[in-house]
C-alpha positions as CSV (number, residue, x, y, z in Angstrom):
1,M,61.7,45.2,-77.4
2,Q,58.7,44.3,-79.3
3,S,57.3,46.3,-82.3
4,L,54.3,48.5,-81.7
5,S,51.9,49.4,-84.4
6,L,52.7,53.0,-85.5
7,D,49.0,53.9,-85.3
8,K,49.2,53.2,-81.6
9,A,52.4,55.3,-81.0
10,F,50.4,58.3,-79.8
11,T,49.2,56.3,-76.7
12,L,52.7,56.4,-75.4
13,I,52.9,60.2,-75.1
14,E,49.2,61.3,-75.0
15,P,48.7,61.1,-71.3
16,G,48.5,64.8,-70.6
17,P,45.7,65.8,-68.2
18,V,42.1,65.5,-69.3
19,V,40.6,69.0,-69.4
20,L,37.1,70.4,-69.7
21,V,37.2,73.4,-72.0
22,T,34.4,75.9,-71.4
23,T,33.3,78.6,-73.9
24,H,30.4,81.1,-74.0
25,D,29.0,82.2,-77.4
26,G,27.2,85.2,-76.0
27,V,24.0,83.3,-75.5
28,R,25.0,80.2,-73.5
29,A,27.9,78.4,-72.0
30,N,29.2,75.1,-73.3
31,V,31.8,72.6,-72.3
32,M,33.8,70.0,-74.2
33,T,36.3,67.3,-73.0
34,I,39.8,67.6,-74.5
35,T,42.6,65.1,-73.9
36,W,45.1,66.5,-76.3
37,T,46.9,69.3,-74.4
38,M,50.3,70.8,-74.3
39,V,52.3,73.2,-72.1
40,L,54.3,75.6,-74.2
41,G,56.6,76.9,-71.4
42,F,56.7,78.5,-68.0
43,S,54.7,81.5,-69.1
44,A,51.1,80.1,-68.9
45,E,51.0,79.3,-72.6
46,F,49.1,76.2,-73.6
47,A,47.8,74.4,-76.7
48,I,44.8,72.2,-77.3
49,T,43.9,70.2,-80.3
50,T,40.3,70.5,-81.6
51,G,38.4,71.6,-84.7
52,A,35.1,72.4,-86.4
53,W,33.7,69.0,-85.5
54,N,33.3,70.2,-81.9
55,Y,30.3,72.4,-81.3
56,S,32.4,74.7,-79.1
57,W,34.8,75.5,-82.0
58,G,32.6,78.3,-83.3
59,A,32.5,80.1,-79.9
60,L,36.2,79.5,-79.4
61,E,37.0,80.9,-82.8
62,R,34.6,83.9,-82.5
63,T,35.3,85.0,-78.9
64,R,38.9,83.9,-78.8
65,E,38.6,82.9,-75.2
66,C,37.9,79.8,-73.0
67,V,38.6,78.2,-69.7
68,L,40.7,75.1,-69.1
69,A,39.0,73.4,-66.2
70,I,40.9,70.5,-64.6
71,P,38.8,67.7,-63.3
72,T,40.0,65.0,-60.9
73,V,39.4,61.3,-60.9
74,D,36.1,61.6,-59.1
75,L,34.8,63.4,-62.2
76,I,35.8,60.7,-64.8
77,D,32.3,59.8,-65.7
78,T,31.3,63.4,-66.0
79,A,34.4,64.1,-68.3
80,I,33.5,61.1,-70.5
81,G,29.8,62.1,-70.6
82,V,30.6,65.6,-71.5
83,G,32.7,64.3,-74.4
84,A,30.1,61.9,-75.6
85,C,27.4,64.4,-76.3
86,S,27.1,67.7,-78.3
87,G,26.4,71.2,-77.0
88,R,24.5,71.6,-80.2
89,D,21.5,69.9,-78.6
90,T,22.5,69.4,-74.9
91,D,22.9,71.9,-72.1
92,K,25.9,70.1,-70.6
93,F,26.1,72.3,-67.5
94,A,22.5,71.2,-66.6
95,K,22.8,67.6,-67.7
96,F,26.0,66.9,-65.7
97,R,25.1,69.3,-62.8
98,L,28.2,71.4,-63.3
99,T,28.4,74.8,-61.5
100,A,29.3,77.6,-63.8
101,L,31.2,80.3,-62.0
102,P,32.1,83.7,-63.5
103,G,35.6,84.3,-64.7
104,R,37.5,87.4,-63.9
105,Q,39.1,87.9,-67.3
106,V,37.0,86.0,-69.8
107,G,33.3,85.4,-70.5
108,A,33.6,81.6,-70.5
109,P,32.7,80.1,-67.1
110,L,34.8,78.3,-64.6
111,I,33.6,74.9,-63.4
112,G,33.1,74.9,-59.6
113,E,33.5,71.1,-59.3
114,C,37.0,71.1,-60.8
115,L,40.3,71.3,-58.9
116,A,41.6,74.2,-61.0
117,N,40.5,76.6,-63.8
118,I,42.7,78.6,-66.1
119,E,41.1,81.5,-68.0
120,C,42.7,81.8,-71.4
121,R,42.7,83.9,-74.6
122,V,43.3,82.5,-78.0
123,V,46.6,83.8,-79.4
124,D,46.9,81.6,-82.5
125,I,45.0,78.9,-84.4
126,V,47.0,76.5,-86.5
127,E,44.1,75.2,-88.7
128,R,46.1,72.6,-90.6
129,H,46.7,70.8,-87.3
130,G,43.7,71.9,-85.3
131,I,46.0,73.5,-82.7
132,V,44.7,76.3,-80.6
133,V,47.4,78.2,-78.8
134,L,46.2,79.8,-75.5
135,Q,47.6,82.4,-73.2
136,G,46.5,82.0,-69.6
137,V,45.2,85.3,-68.1
138,A,44.0,84.1,-64.7
139,A,44.3,80.9,-62.7
140,H,42.2,79.5,-59.9
141,I,42.6,76.5,-57.6
142,D,40.4,74.9,-54.9
143,E,42.9,74.4,-52.2
144,A,40.2,72.8,-49.9
145,R,39.4,70.1,-52.4
146,K,40.4,66.7,-51.0
147,E,40.5,64.8,-54.3
148,R,43.5,66.1,-56.3
149,R,44.4,63.2,-58.5
150,M,44.1,64.2,-62.2
151,L,43.1,62.0,-65.1
152,H,45.3,61.2,-68.2
153,A,43.7,59.6,-71.2
154,V,45.8,57.0,-73.0
155,G,43.7,57.3,-76.1
156,D,42.3,53.7,-76.2
157,G,39.5,54.2,-73.8
158,T,41.7,53.7,-70.7
159,F,43.0,56.3,-68.3
160,I,45.9,56.8,-66.0
161,V,45.4,58.4,-62.6
162,D,48.0,60.5,-60.8
163,G,49.7,58.6,-58.0
164,R,52.3,59.4,-55.4
165,K,54.2,62.7,-55.8
166,I,58.0,62.5,-55.7
167,D,59.8,65.6,-54.5
168,R,63.1,66.4,-56.2
169,R,62.8,70.3,-56.1
170,E,66.1,70.8,-54.4
171,A,68.0,68.8,-57.0
172,M,66.3,70.8,-59.8
173,R,66.3,74.2,-58.1
174,E,68.5,76.0,-60.7
175,K,66.3,74.8,-63.5
176,L,63.0,75.9,-62.0
177,P,61.5,79.3,-62.8
178,P,61.2,81.8,-59.9
179,G,58.2,81.3,-57.7
180,V,57.6,77.6,-58.6
């Protein structure tokens, strides 16, 4: 094996799905791109990493709710564009022609163009690390959507796209939670 610079080690495990995180501050909706996500278990608990440098942080901290919208590969330029500008001076829903749909449980909008949306409430903020722990309260999926391949940021400006699905459910049956 060859040595890898420690400052690049994160690129080996970063590739979680790119998500578009929506918020609503009571006046208008905003959306930011997040590539640092984590599943905390089988109970619809998640974490994202962000902080005060993102305009959405204020709404996230105040309202303690958001939506994790999961884009597919056909939305890569939208996801990059959303992440490259600020909601402070840009209506990202208008600029990127995103359809804001009402949530059932939270005030933040779903994104109609995405494969799936998970409505969440903030249950904890670990400020030292910029970690926001979320509890999913409702989930939505567009079963009719043909494009289903998700994006995974490597962290160096490149992306990995989901490929072929390999089914090993039967071999793992006893480890899977009921209903999965």
